[in-house]
N, C-alpha and C positions, 0 to 999 in steps of 0.2 A: 906717189903717196896715196894712202887710202883716204877717202872722204867719209864724213859722217852721213848717216841716212838723211838728216836734215839738209845737208849740203847737196846731196844727190837729188833729193826731192825738189829743191830750188832749181837745180839745173834742168831736171825733167819738166818742171812747170814752165820755165821760160822757153824751153825747146818746144813744148807742146803749143804754146801760144805763138811762137815764131813760125812754126810749120803748119799750124792748124790740125795737127795730129801728133801722136807720140807712138813711135815704134821702138823696139829694142835696139835696132841699128842706129836710129837717130839719137837715142839716149847714150849709147856706147860712144858714138862719135863726139857728142857734146862734152861728155866727161873727159875723153882723151884730149880734146882741144884745150882743156884747162890743166893738162899735165897731171890728171888724176887717173885712178884705176877703179874699175867696178867688176866684181865677179858675177857669175851667172845667178847665184842665189840672191845677192843684194839687188841685182837688176830686176829680178822677179818681185822682190819686196817693194821696190820703188814704184814699179808699174802698178802693182796692186794697191799701193797706198794712194797713188795719184788718180787711178781710174775713176772713182766716183766724183771727185772734184772736177776733173777735166771734162768728163762726159756731161756733167751738169751744165757746163759752159758750152756744150756743143762740139767739143774737141774729141775726136776718135782716139781711142787708146787700144793698140793691138793686144790680142789675148796671148800671143806667143812671140 
């Protein structure tokens, strides 16, 4: 099933905190673990949404 952007952001946020960084691969794996799906465009949207927040906390967010 598809997740909302808010759900995906929550998953990305917790993944970033857990690993100390957030990459597309980590995000995709975390979403899949929850039996959800994420497309490339939504993945980019979530990464861009979370980048300022996570980087302000010292968590690296990959650009690609």
